[in-house]
Every structure is written in structure tokens, then in C-alpha cells.
DRENDO-1510 file (C-alpha; in Angstrom, 1 decimal, always signed):
<recs>
REC; n; res; u; v; w
REC; 1; MET; -2.5; +106.3; -7.4 .
REC; 2; ALA; -0.1; +104.1; -4.9 .
REC; 3; ARG; +2.6; +105.9; -3.4 .
REC; 4; ARG; +4.7; +102.7; -3.1 .
REC; 5; CYS; +5.2; +99.8; -5.8 .
REC; 6; ARG; +4.3; +97.2; -3.1 .
REC; 7; GLU; +0.9; +98.8; -2.8 .
REC; 8; CYS; +0.4; +98.7; -6.5 .
REC; 9; VAL; -1.2; +95.8; -8.2 .
REC; 10; TYR; +1.0; +95.9; -11.3 .
REC; 11; TYR; +4.0; +95.4; -9.3 .
REC; 12; LEU; +5.5; +91.8; -9.2 .
REC; 13; LYS; +7.5; +91.5; -6.0 .
REC; 14; ARG; +9.4; +88.4; -6.9 .
REC; 15; SER; +11.1; +89.8; -10.1 .
REC; 16; ARG; +10.6; +93.5; -9.3 .
REC; 17; TYR; +8.9; +94.3; -12.5 .
REC; 18; CYS; +6.2; +96.8; -13.4 .
REC; 19; ILE; +3.8; +95.3; -16.0 .
REC; 20; LEU; +2.0; +98.6; -16.6 .
REC; 21; LEU; +5.3; +100.4; -17.7 .
REC; 22; GLY; +7.0; +97.2; -18.8 .
REC; 23; THR; +10.1; +98.2; -16.8 .
REC; 24; HIS; +12.2; +96.8; -14.2 .
REC; 25; VAL; +12.0; +98.7; -10.8 .
REC; 26; GLU; +15.3; +99.6; -9.2 .
REC; 27; ASP; +13.8; +100.9; -5.8 .
REC; 28; PRO; +10.2; +99.8; -4.7 .
REC; 29; GLU; +10.1; +103.0; -2.6 .
REC; 30; LYS; +10.5; +105.4; -5.6 .
REC; 31; PRO; +7.9; +104.1; -8.2 .
REC; 32; PRO; +8.8; +105.1; -11.6 .
REC; 33; CYS; +5.1; +105.8; -12.4 .
REC; 34; LEU; +5.6; +109.1; -10.0 .
REC; 35; ARG; +8.7; +110.3; -11.9 .
REC; 36; LEU; +6.9; +109.8; -15.2 .
REC; 37; ARG; +3.9; +112.0; -13.9 .
REC; 38; THR; +6.1; +114.7; -12.6 .
REC; 39; SER; +8.0; +114.8; -16.0 .
REC; 40; GLN; +4.7; +115.2; -17.7 .
REC; 41; ARG; +3.6; +117.9; -15.7 .
REC; 42; ALA; +6.5; +120.2; -15.9 .
REC; 43; PRO; +6.5; +121.2; -19.5 .
REC; 44; LYS; +2.8; +122.1; -19.0 .
REC; 45; VAL; +4.0; +124.8; -16.7 .
REC; 46; LYS; +6.8; +126.3; -18.8 .
REC; 47; THR; +4.9; +126.5; -21.9 .
REC; 48; GLU; +3.2; +129.8; -22.4 .
REC; 49; GLY; +0.4; +128.2; -24.7 .
REC; 50; PRO; +0.5; +127.1; -28.1 .
REC; 51; SER; -2.0; +127.8; -30.7 .
REC; 52; SER; -5.5; +126.6; -29.8 .
REC; 53; ARG; -5.6; +123.9; -32.7 .
REC; 54; GLY; -2.3; +122.5; -31.7 .
REC; 55; GLY; -3.0; +122.4; -28.1 .
REC; 56; ARG; -6.3; +120.7; -28.6 .
REC; 57; ASP; -4.6; +117.9; -30.5 .
REC; 58; GLU; -1.8; +117.3; -28.0 .
REC; 59; ARG; -4.6; +117.1; -25.1 .
REC; 60; ALA; -6.5; +114.6; -27.3 .
REC; 61; ALA; -3.5; +112.4; -27.8 .
REC; 62; TYR; -2.7; +112.7; -24.2 .
REC; 63; VAL; -6.2; +111.5; -23.2 .
REC; 64; ALA; -6.0; +108.6; -25.6 .
REC; 65; VAL; -2.6; +107.4; -24.2 .
REC; 66; ILE; -4.3; +107.7; -20.6 .
REC; 67; ILE; -7.2; +105.8; -21.8 .
REC; 68; LEU; -5.0; +103.1; -23.4 .
REC; 69; LEU; -3.0; +103.0; -20.3 .
REC; 70; LEU; -6.0; +102.5; -18.0 .
REC; 71; THR; -7.4; +99.9; -20.4 .
REC; 72; CYS; -4.4; +98.0; -20.3 .
REC; 73; THR; -3.9; +98.4; -16.5 .
REC; 74; TRP; -7.5; +97.1; -16.3 .
REC; 75; LEU; -6.7; +94.1; -18.6 .
REC; 76; ALA; -3.5; +93.3; -16.7 .
REC; 77; TYR; -5.4; +93.5; -13.6 .
REC; 78; SER; -8.0; +91.2; -14.7 .
REC; 79; TYR; -5.3; +88.8; -16.3 .
REC; 80; LEU; -3.4; +88.8; -12.8 .
REC; 81; ALA; -6.7; +88.2; -10.8 .
REC; 82; LEU; -7.8; +85.5; -13.2 .
REC; 83; ARG; -4.4; +84.0; -13.0 .
REC; 84; GLY; -4.5; +84.1; -9.3 .
REC; 85; ARG; -7.8; +82.3; -9.3 .
REC; 86; TYR; -6.5; +79.9; -11.8 .
REC; 87; GLU; -3.6; +78.8; -9.8 .
REC; 88; HIS; -5.8; +78.8; -6.6 .
REC; 89; VAL; -8.3; +76.5; -8.5 .
REC; 90; SER; -5.4; +74.4; -9.8 .
REC; 91; SER; -4.1; +74.0; -6.1 .
REC; 92; GLU; -7.6; +73.2; -5.0 .
REC; 93; LEU; -8.0; +70.6; -7.8 .
REC; 94; SER; -4.6; +69.0; -6.8 .
REC; 95; ARG; -5.7; +68.8; -3.1 .
REC; 96; LEU; -9.0; +67.4; -4.2 .
REC; 97; GLN; -7.4; +65.0; -6.5 .
REC; 98; ALA; -5.0; +63.7; -3.6 .
REC; 99; LEU; -7.9; +63.6; -1.3 .
REC; 100; TYR; -9.9; +61.4; -4.0 .
REC; 101; ASP; -7.0; +59.3; -4.3 .
REC; 102; SER; -6.8; +58.7; -0.6 .
REC; 103; LEU; -10.6; +58.3; -0.4 .
REC; 104; SER; -10.2; +55.6; -3.3 .
REC; 105; ARG; -7.6; +53.7; -1.5 .
REC; 106; ALA; -9.4; +53.8; +1.7 .
REC; 107; TYR; -12.6; +52.6; +0.0 .
REC; 108; LEU; -10.8; +49.7; -1.6 .
REC; 109; SER; -9.4; +48.8; +1.8 .
REC; 110; LEU; -12.5; +49.0; +3.5 .
REC; 111; LYS; -14.3; +47.0; +0.7 .
REC; 112; ALA; -11.5; +44.3; +1.0 .
REC; 113; GLU; -12.2; +44.2; +4.7 .
REC; 114; ARG; -15.7; +44.1; +4.2 .
REC; 115; ASP; -15.1; +41.0; +1.9 .
REC; 116; SER; -12.9; +39.6; +4.4 .
REC; 117; LEU; -15.6; +40.1; +7.2 .
REC; 118; LEU; -18.3; +38.4; +4.8 .
REC; 119; ALA; -16.1; +35.4; +4.4 .
REC; 120; GLN; -15.5; +35.1; +8.2 .
REC; 121; LEU; -19.1; +35.6; +8.7 .
REC; 122; ARG; -19.9; +32.7; +6.2 .
REC; 123; ASP; -17.2; +30.5; +8.1 .
REC; 124; PHE; -18.9; +31.4; +11.3 .
REC; 125; GLU; -22.1; +30.4; +10.1 .
REC; 126; GLN; -20.9; +27.2; +9.0 .
REC; 127; LYS; -19.1; +26.5; +12.2 .
REC; 128; TYR; -22.4; +27.5; +13.9 .
REC; 129; GLU; -24.2; +25.0; +12.0 .
REC; 130; SER; -21.8; +22.3; +12.8 .
REC; 131; LEU; -21.8; +23.3; +16.3 .
REC; 132; GLN; -25.4; +22.9; +16.4 .
REC; 133; ALA; -25.2; +19.5; +14.8 .
REC; 134; SER; -22.5; +18.5; +17.5 .
REC; 135; HIS; -24.8; +19.9; +20.3 .
REC; 136; ARG; -27.6; +17.8; +19.0 .
REC; 137; ARG; -25.6; +14.7; +18.6 .
REC; 138; LEU; -24.1; +15.1; +22.1 .
REC; 139; LYS; -27.5; +15.8; +23.6 .
REC; 140; ALA; -28.7; +12.5; +22.2 .
REC; 141; GLN; -25.5; +10.7; +23.6 .
REC; 142; HIS; -26.4; +12.6; +26.9 .
REC; 143; GLU; -29.8; +11.2; +26.9 .
REC; 144; THR; -28.5; +7.6; +26.0 .
REC; 145; LEU; -25.8; +7.9; +28.8 .
REC; 146; ALA; -28.6; +9.2; +31.1 .
REC; 147; GLN; -30.7; +6.1; +30.5 .
REC; 148; ARG; -27.5; +3.7; +30.7 .
REC; 149; TYR; -26.7; +5.3; +33.9 .
REC; 150; GLU; -30.1; +4.6; +35.4 .
REC; 151; GLU; -29.7; +0.9; +34.2 .
REC; 152; LEU; -26.3; +0.8; +35.8 .
REC; 153; GLN; -27.6; +2.2; +38.9 .
REC; 154; ARG; -30.2; -0.6; +39.0 .
REC; 155; GLU; -27.5; -3.3; +38.2 .
REC; 156; TYR; -25.3; -2.0; +41.0 .
REC; 157; SER; -28.0; -2.3; +43.4 .
REC; 158; SER; -28.7; -5.7; +42.5 .
REC; 159; LEU; -24.9; -6.6; +42.3 .
REC; 160; GLN; -24.6; -5.0; +46.0 .
REC; 161; ALA; -27.4; -7.5; +47.1 .
REC; 162; SER; -25.5; -10.3; +45.7 .
REC; 163; TYR; -22.2; -9.3; +47.1 .
REC; 164; GLN; -23.9; -9.0; +50.6 .
REC; 165; LYS; -25.1; -12.6; +49.8 .
REC; 166; LEU; -21.5; -13.8; +48.7 .
REC; 167; GLU; -19.8; -12.3; +51.6 .
REC; 168; ALA; -21.9; -14.3; +53.9 .
REC; 169; SER; -20.9; -17.3; +52.0 .
REC; 170; TYR; -17.3; -16.2; +51.8 .
REC; 171; GLU; -17.1; -16.6; +55.7 .
REC; 172; GLY; -18.1; -20.3; +55.3 .
REC; 173; LEU; -15.8; -20.9; +52.5 .
REC; 174; LYS; -12.7; -19.4; +54.4 .
REC; 175; GLN; -13.5; -21.9; +57.1 .
REC; 176; ARG; -13.8; -24.6; +54.5 .
REC; 177; TYR; -10.3; -23.4; +53.0 .
REC; 178; GLY; -8.6; -23.8; +56.4 .
REC; 179; GLU; -9.5; -27.4; +56.5 .
REC; 180; LEU; -8.6; -28.0; +53.0 .
REC; 181; GLN; -5.2; -26.5; +53.5 .
REC; 182; ALA; -4.4; -28.8; +56.2 .
REC; 183; GLU; -5.6; -31.9; +53.9 .
REC; 184; TYR; -3.4; -30.2; +51.2 .
REC; 185; SER; -0.4; -30.4; +53.4 .
REC; 186; GLU; -0.9; -33.8; +54.0 .
REC; 187; LEU; -1.2; -34.7; +50.3 .
REC; 188; ALA; +1.8; -32.6; +49.3 .
REC; 189; ASP; +3.9; -34.9; +51.5 .
REC; 190; LYS; +2.3; -37.9; +49.7 .
REC; 191; TYR; +2.9; -36.4; +46.3 .
REC; 192; ALA; +6.4; -35.6; +46.9 .
REC; 193; TYR; +7.0; -39.3; +47.8 .
REC; 194; LEU; +5.1; -40.3; +44.6 .
REC; 195; GLU; +6.9; -37.9; +42.5 .
REC; 196; GLU; +10.4; -39.3; +43.6 .
REC; 197; ALA; +9.1; -42.8; +42.7 .
REC; 198; TYR; +7.6; -41.7; +39.3 .
REC; 199; LYS; +10.9; -40.1; +38.3 .
REC; 200; LEU; +12.7; -43.5; +39.2 .
REC; 201; LEU; +10.2; -45.5; +37.2 .
REC; 202; LEU; +10.5; -43.0; +34.1 .
REC; 203; GLN; +14.2; -43.4; +34.2 .
REC; 204; ILE; +13.9; -47.3; +34.4 .
REC; 205; ASN; +11.4; -47.1; +31.6 .
REC; 206; LYS; +13.8; -44.8; +29.4 .
REC; 207; ASN; +16.9; -47.1; +30.0 .
REC; 208; LEU; +14.5; -50.0; +29.0 .
REC; 209; GLU; +13.4; -48.1; +25.8 .
REC; 210; ALA; +17.1; -47.4; +25.0 .
REC; 211; LYS; +17.8; -51.1; +24.9 .
REC; 212; VAL; +14.7; -51.7; +22.8 .
REC; 213; LYS; +15.6; -49.3; +20.3 .
REC; 214; LYS; +18.9; -51.0; +19.7 .
REC; 215; TYR; +16.9; -54.0; +18.4 .
REC; 216; LEU; +14.1; -52.0; +16.9 .
REC; 217; TYR; +13.4; -53.0; +13.3 .
REC; 218; ALA; +12.8; -49.2; +12.7 .
REC; 219; THR; +12.8; -49.6; +9.0 .
REC; 220; TYR; +10.2; -52.3; +8.7 .
REC; 221; SER; +12.8; -54.0; +6.9 .
REC; 222; ARG; +10.8; -56.8; +5.3 .
REC; 223; VAL; +10.1; -56.1; +1.6 .
REC; 224; GLY; +7.2; -53.7; +1.4 .
REC; 225; GLY; +8.0; -52.2; +4.5 .
REC; 226; SER; +6.3; -48.6; +4.8 .
REC; 227; GLN; +9.5; -47.0; +6.4 .
REC; 228; ALA; +11.8; -48.5; +3.7 .
REC; 229; VAL; +12.2; -44.8; +2.3 .
REC; 230; LYS; +14.6; -44.1; +5.2 .
REC; 231; LEU; +17.2; -46.6; +4.1 .
REC; 232; VAL; +17.9; -44.2; +1.0 .
REC; 233; GLN; +20.4; -41.8; +2.3 .
REC; 234; PRO; +21.6; -39.4; -0.4 .
REC; 235; ASN; +21.8; -36.3; +2.0 .
REC; 236; ASN; +24.2; -38.3; +4.5 .
REC; 237; PRO; +27.6; -36.5; +4.6 .
REC; 238; SER; +29.6; -39.6; +4.2 .
REC; 239; ILE; +27.8; -40.7; +1.2 .
REC; 240; THR; +28.1; -37.2; -0.3 .
REC; 241; ARG; +31.7; -37.1; +0.3 .
REC; 242; LEU; +32.5; -40.4; -1.1 .
REC; 243; VAL; +30.5; -39.7; -4.2 .
REC; 244; GLY; +32.6; -36.5; -4.7 .
REC; 245; ALA; +35.9; -38.6; -4.2 .
REC; 246; ILE; +34.7; -41.2; -6.8 .
REC; 247; THR; +33.5; -38.9; -9.5 .
REC; 248; GLY; +35.3; -35.7; -8.9 .
REC; 249; GLY; +32.5; -33.8; -9.1 .
REC; 250; TYR; +30.2; -32.8; -12.3 .
REC; 251; THR; +32.1; -31.0; -15.2 .
REC; 252; GLY; +28.9; -30.0; -16.7 .
REC; 253; ASP; +29.2; -32.0; -20.0 .
REC; 254; PRO; +26.1; -34.3; -20.2 .
REC; 255; THR; +28.0; -37.1; -21.6 .
REC; 256; ASP; +29.8; -37.2; -18.2 .
REC; 257; LEU; +26.6; -38.4; -16.5 .
REC; 258; TYR; +27.0; -41.7; -18.0 .
REC; 259; LEU; +30.8; -42.1; -17.2 .
REC; 260; ASP; +30.1; -40.8; -13.5 .
REC; 261; LEU; +27.4; -43.4; -13.1 .
REC; 262; GLN; +29.8; -46.2; -14.4 .
REC; 263; LYS; +32.3; -45.2; -11.9 .
REC; 264; LEU; +29.7; -45.3; -8.9 .
REC; 265; TYR; +28.5; -48.9; -10.2 .
REC; 266; THR; +32.1; -50.2; -10.4 .
REC; 267; TRP; +33.0; -48.8; -7.1 .
REC; 268; VAL; +30.1; -50.8; -5.4 .
REC; 269; THR; +30.9; -54.0; -7.3 .
REC; 270; ARG; +34.7; -53.9; -6.3 .
REC; 271; ASN; +34.1; -52.7; -2.8 .
REC; 272; ILE; +31.0; -54.2; -1.4 .
REC; 273; LYS; +30.9; -58.1; -1.0 .
REC; 274; TYR; +28.0; -60.1; -1.5 .
REC; 275; ARG; +26.8; -61.4; +1.9 .
REC; 276; ARG; +23.4; -63.2; +2.7 .
REC; 277; ASP; +21.5; -61.8; +5.5 .
REC; 278; PRO; +21.9; -63.9; +8.8 .
REC; 279; THR; +18.9; -65.1; +10.7 .
REC; 280; ALA; +18.3; -62.6; +13.5 .
REC; 281; THR; +15.9; -61.6; +16.3 .
REC; 282; VAL; +14.6; -58.1; +15.8 .
REC; 283; VAL; +12.2; -55.8; +17.4 .
REC; 284; MET; +9.1; -55.6; +15.1 .
REC; 285; SER; +7.0; -53.1; +16.7 .
REC; 286; THR; +6.6; -51.0; +20.1 .
REC; 287; THR; +3.5; -49.7; +21.8 .
REC; 288; TYR; +3.6; -46.5; +24.2 .
REC; 289; LEU; +1.1; -45.3; +26.6 .
REC; 290; LYS; +0.7; -41.8; +28.2 .
REC; 291; LEU; +1.6; -41.5; +31.8 .
REC; 292; LEU; +1.2; -38.1; +33.5 .
REC; 293; GLY; +1.9; -36.3; +29.9 .
REC; 294; GLU; +5.0; -38.5; +29.2 .
REC; 295; GLU; +5.0; -41.2; +26.6 .
REC; 296; VAL; +6.3; -44.3; +28.1 .
REC; 297; LEU; +7.0; -47.9; +26.6 .
REC; 298; ASN; +4.4; -50.2; +27.1 .
REC; 299; ASP; +5.3; -53.3; +25.2 .
REC; 300; PHE; +7.1; -54.5; +22.1 .
REC; 301; THR; +7.1; -57.5; +19.7 .
REC; 302; THR; +10.1; -59.4; +18.3 .
REC; 303; ALA; +10.4; -61.9; +15.4 .
REC; 304; LYS; +13.3; -63.9; +13.7 .
REC; 305; VAL; +14.1; -62.8; +10.0 .
REC; 306; ALA; +16.3; -64.2; +7.5 .
REC; 307; ASP; +16.1; -61.2; +5.1 .
REC; 308; TYR; +15.8; -57.6; +5.9 .
REC; 309; TRP; +17.2; -54.4; +4.4 .
REC; 310; ARG; +20.2; -52.3; +5.6 .
REC; 311; SER; +20.4; -48.7; +5.3 .
REC; 312; ALA; +22.8; -47.1; +2.9 .
REC; 313; THR; +25.2; -45.9; +5.6 .
REC; 314; GLU; +25.1; -49.5; +7.4 .
REC; 315; THR; +25.9; -51.4; +4.1 .
REC; 316; LEU; +29.0; -48.7; +3.6 .
REC; 317; ARG; +30.3; -49.4; +7.0 .
REC; 318; LEU; +30.0; -53.1; +6.8 .
REC; 319; ARG; +31.5; -53.2; +3.2 .
REC; 320; ALA; +29.0; -56.2; +2.5 .
REC; 321; GLY; +25.4; -56.9; +1.8 .
REC; 322; ASP; +23.0; -58.7; -0.3 .
REC; 323; CYS; +21.0; -57.5; -3.6 .
REC; 324; GLU; +18.9; -54.9; -1.9 .
REC; 325; ASP; +21.6; -53.7; +0.3 .
REC; 326; GLN; +23.9; -53.0; -2.7 .
REC; 327; ALA; +20.9; -51.5; -4.5 .
REC; 328; ILE; +20.1; -49.4; -1.8 .
REC; 329; LEU; +23.6; -48.0; -1.5 .
REC; 330; LEU; +24.0; -47.5; -5.1 .
REC; 331; ALA; +20.8; -45.7; -5.4 .
REC; 332; SER; +21.9; -43.4; -2.6 .
REC; 333; MET; +25.1; -42.6; -4.2 .
REC; 334; ILE; +23.5; -41.8; -7.6 .
REC; 335; ARG; +20.8; -39.7; -5.9 .
REC; 336; ALA; +23.7; -37.8; -4.0 .
REC; 337; TYR; +25.4; -37.1; -7.3 .
REC; 338; PHE; +22.5; -35.8; -8.8 .
REC; 339; LEU; +21.3; -33.6; -6.0 .
REC; 340; HIS; +24.6; -32.4; -4.6 .
REC; 341; TYR; +26.9; -32.2; -7.8 .
REC; 342; VAL; +24.6; -32.2; -10.9 .
REC; 343; LYS; +22.2; -29.9; -9.0 .
REC; 344; ARG; +19.2; -31.5; -10.9 .
REC; 345; ASN; +16.4; -33.7; -9.2 .
REC; 346; TYR; +16.7; -36.5; -11.6 .
REC; 347; ALA; +15.0; -39.8; -10.7 .
REC; 348; CYS; +16.8; -43.1; -9.5 .
REC; 349; TYR; +14.7; -46.0; -8.0 .
REC; 350; VAL; +15.6; -49.3; -6.2 .
REC; 351; LEU; +13.4; -51.8; -8.2 .
REC; 352; CYS; +12.2; -55.0; -6.4 .
REC; 353; VAL; +11.2; -57.9; -8.9 .
REC; 354; GLN; +9.9; -61.2; -8.5 .
REC; 355; PHE; +11.2; -64.1; -11.0 .
REC; 356; SER; +9.1; -66.8; -12.4 .
REC; 357; ARG; +11.4; -69.5; -11.2 .
REC; 358; GLY; +10.9; -68.3; -7.8 .
REC; 359; GLY; +12.8; -65.8; -5.5 .
REC; 360; ALA; +13.0; -61.8; -5.6 .
REC; 361; HIS; +15.8; -59.5; -6.5 .
REC; 362; ALA; +16.5; -55.7; -5.9 .
REC; 363; LEU; +18.3; -53.6; -8.8 .
REC; 364; VAL; +18.7; -50.0; -9.7 .
REC; 365; ILE; +16.8; -48.1; -12.6 .
REC; 366; VAL; +17.5; -44.6; -13.8 .
REC; 367; PRO; +14.4; -43.4; -16.1 .
REC; 368; VAL; +15.6; -41.4; -19.1 .
REC; 369; ALA; +13.5; -39.2; -21.3 .
REC; 370; GLY; +11.8; -41.0; -24.3 .
REC; 371; GLN; +10.8; -44.1; -22.1 .
REC; 372; GLN; +14.3; -45.2; -22.0 .
REC; 373; VAL; +16.1; -46.6; -18.9 .
REC; 374; VAL; +19.5; -47.4; -17.4 .
REC; 375; ILE; +19.5; -50.6; -15.4 .
REC; 376; LEU; +22.3; -51.1; -12.6 .
REC; 377; ASP; +22.5; -54.4; -10.9 .
REC; 378; PRO; +25.7; -54.5; -8.8 .
REC; 379; ALA; +25.0; -57.8; -7.0 .
REC; 380; GLY; +23.7; -59.4; -10.4 .
REC; 381; ARG; +26.7; -57.8; -12.1 .
REC; 382; TYR; +24.7; -56.3; -15.0 .
REC; 383; TYR; +24.4; -52.8; -16.5 .
REC; 384; THR; +22.8; -51.4; -19.5 .
REC; 385; ASN; +25.8; -50.9; -21.9 .
REC; 386; THR; +27.0; -50.7; -25.4 .
REC; 387; TRP; +30.4; -52.2; -26.1 .
REC; 388; GLY; +31.0; -51.9; -22.3 .
REC; 389; ALA; +29.9; -48.3; -21.7 .
REC; 390; ILE; +27.0; -47.4; -19.6 .
REC; 391; THR; +24.3; -45.9; -21.8 .
REC; 392; SER; +20.3; -46.0; -21.9 .
REC; 393; LYS; +18.1; -48.1; -24.0 .
REC; 394; PRO; +14.4; -48.4; -24.5 .
REC; 395; ILE; +12.8; -49.8; -21.4 .
REC; 396; ARG; +11.2; -52.7; -22.9 .
REC; 397; GLN; +14.3; -53.9; -25.0 .
REC; 398; GLU; +16.4; -53.5; -22.1 .
REC; 399; PHE; +14.3; -55.5; -19.7 .
REC; 400; ASN; +14.2; -58.3; -22.1 .
REC; 401; ASN; +18.1; -58.0; -22.2 .
REC; 402; TYR; +18.0; -58.0; -18.5 .
REC; 403; GLN; +15.7; -61.3; -18.3 .
REC; 404; ARG; +18.1; -63.1; -20.8 .
REC; 405; HIS; +21.0; -62.3; -18.3 .
REC; 406; TRP; +19.2; -64.2; -15.5 .
REC; 407; HIS; +17.6; -66.7; -18.1 .
REC; 408; THR; +14.2; -66.3; -16.5 .
REC; 409; LYS; +11.2; -64.2; -16.9 .
REC; 410; ILE; +10.2; -61.3; -14.3 .
REC; 411; LYS; +6.8; -62.4; -13.1 .
REC; 412; LYS; +5.8; -59.3; -11.2 .
REC; 413; TYR; +7.3; -55.9; -10.6 .
REC; 414; LEU; +6.9; -55.4; -6.9 .
REC; 415; LEU; +7.8; -51.8; -6.0 .
REC; 416; ILE; +10.0; -48.9; -6.5 .
REC; 417; LEU; +11.3; -46.6; -3.9 .
REC; 418; ASN; +13.8; -43.9; -3.1 .
REC; 419; GLU; +14.4; -41.2; -0.2 .
REC; 420; GLN; +11.2; -39.3; -1.4 .
REC; 421; ALA; +8.5; -42.2; -2.0 .
REC; 422; ARG; +7.8; -45.7; -1.7 .
REC; 423; ILE; +5.4; -46.8; -4.7 .
REC; 424; LEU; +3.6; -50.4; -4.6 .
REC; 425; ILE; +3.4; -51.8; -8.2 .
REC; 426; ASN; +2.6; -55.6; -8.1 .
REC; 427; GLY; +2.0; -55.5; -11.8 .
REC; 428; ASP; +3.7; -56.1; -15.2 .
REC; 429; LEU; +6.0; -54.0; -17.2 .
REC; 430; ASP; +3.1; -51.7; -18.4 .
REC; 431; ASP; +2.4; -50.9; -14.8 .
REC; 432; LEU; +6.0; -49.8; -14.1 .
REC; 433; VAL; +6.0; -47.6; -17.2 .
REC; 434; LYS; +3.0; -45.9; -16.1 .
REC; 435; VAL; +4.3; -45.1; -12.7 .
REC; 436; ILE; +8.0; -44.0; -13.5 .
REC; 437; TYR; +7.2; -42.0; -16.7 .
REC; 438; SER; +3.7; -40.4; -15.3 .
</recs>
């Protein structure tokens, strides 16, 4: 039996509780179980002895209580031992569970690292294969370059031999160069003299060319001249300004087209006098040749002409002209009106005809849709009209009216022209219709 509570297995140190007696311990140095045993022995000393039967029953009860207490003590001790083992096992289980979790995390980390290392290994294998392919390719290139190097070495040896030969030739050429340099100095002096003479002759030629151009019949002015299109000048600023002043511009009303055509026709008939062309000497053609890269006048031809065509601006400046001059001026004004004010590329032509009784004449025609036409003849004082107002009429009907005006038939329709084209017809009215309405 323990002398102190701290030495007893039934004593709970934290709560100071004795599980054997089921009571709270005030002083662990004075166990309550010792006081109990002392108090139980005292009556036995004072008793002088009961009857024999009563003493035996008391002792049996006492023995039973002691056995019961011992049994309870053993059970309590066993419970405490098992509880201690349970707490130890629980603590160990917690520790092992924490260790397991730590090892699981370490395993997953190592597994991820292993997967990463495997991926790197595969990447390195691919790079290794690529490097092997590059090595094979570079090795093949190296062999090719080595062969090329040997070929270049052989070429270098050959070129070196050629260089030595050329070096020997160079000395001879150097000597020859000195001789040629002396000759060059002499020729340079002569060239400077000839250059001055050439410049003087070139200036004389230019002066002569300028004089010839004053008389050059640049438009090939006879009927059928290939450059006659240059005579129609709708884009000339003076023509454009004059048309604007006469018509006041285009209002946008289609009926104003005929009114403005009549204004232009009336202006020409009132302001341009009819005057026959005088006989004049004109330059008909020129020829050039190239001299040291420069074109210089070589020759020219002249002729006397009694009929030639003036440009629209020339007729406007002179305020006079014959039938083709007036027709060219009027056609230029109408085309300028169409292009710069109406903003439409409507057709307008100078038409040359040959009469049956002889002679040729020039007039202006404006084709209209439906094979209709407007005829304007300022020199002949005729225009397509209805009760004095310009209008369009069917082309065959209108040319019949035009022939009655002249009291003769048109034998041949020669050509039409404007600033864009010159078209030879040399046919009848059907040929003209095909050309202007095609």
C-alpha cells in the first residue's frame, strides 16, 4: 500500500481525485485511504468480542468489501492502463497520419518532378535528333565547301599565272598610254575649237528653224490634211471664256442646249466676217537630221496655196474667215460648251462636202440620238430650225432641206473632224450615217 497519493495508481494528479475512494484529496501527503484503515482497526481493539456467530458474519462482510474494493481497484487500474495505451496509440496514429500526409505530398511532388524530367528528356531527345540532322547537313556542306575550296585553289593558281602575264602586258600598255596621252592633248585642243564652231553653227540653225516655223504650214491646211484636228481648239482658255460670256453657262435644263447653240451660232454670224483666203506662200514640209545627238533643220519645201484652214484662235483674232474657218471656230465653241459647261462629251463635227455643181463647203453638224442631226452653217447662213428656233430633225430629211437651201445636190461627203479625230468618208449619206452613229 502506497504511503503517499502521488505514488498510488488510483490518484489523478491534475484533478486531485482518488478513483478508488471516489473522493477529492485535500492533501496528497496524507492519503485518505490510510485514515480509513486506521479508523477500521480501532474498533477491533476496543471490542471485547461479540458472540461467535455475529463475529463471523462481520468478518465475511468485511472480506467481501475488501474483495470488491480490490476488484474495483484492478478494474480501475486496467481501465487507466488501457486509456493510457489508447491515448498513446491515438497520438501515434495522429503522428503517423501526419507523416503519411507529408509523404503523400512528397510523393506527388516527386511524381510531378519525374513527369517534368521525362518531358525534358523527350524534349532533349528531339533536340538531339535535330542536332544530329543539322550535324549531318553541316557535314555534307563542309564536304561540298572543301571540294569547292580545292577548285578555287586551282582557279587561283591559274589566275595567278594569268596575272603575271597581264602584269607584263601592263608595262607595255603603260608606255603606250603615255604616247596616247600626248596625242589626246593635241586632239583635245582641236576638239575645243570644233566644239565652239559647232555651237555657233547650231545657234545659226536654230535661228533659221525659228524663221521657217513662222511660215510652216504646220496643220497641213489643205482639205484632208492629217493634222487638221489641231485646228479645233475647245480647250483654249480664250475660247472657253468667250463661250461662257455668250451662253452664261449651262443651267441644267436640257431645252437650254438648243438655245445656247443658237446663241453661239448667232455670235459667229454677227462677229465673223466672210473673207476668202488670199494666195500665200507657205512652208509645206521640213526635214531634219541628227548631228551629234541634236536634231537640226536640213531642208524645207514651200508652195503657193489659195485655200488653207485657220485655227479657231486665229479666226477669232482676225474676226474673219471663209466657210471652213467659221465652221472650225463654231465647232470649237460648241465642243467647249459641251466639255466645260454641260460636262458631257457630246459629239460635234466639222463636215466637208462636195457639191454636184462643183466646189466644196464646210459646215458644223451635231448628231442627236435617234439618227437626228442639227446642221449649223454660219458662212451659208443656214441652221436646222422650226419657226426660227434651233432644233434637231431626222438626218435624211434635214440634209434634203440643206441641199434645197443651196439649190444643188451634195455629190460626196468628204470627211468629218473635231479635236479628237479626223475621219475620211469619201462616200454618200449612208456612209456618213454609219460613221457618226456607230
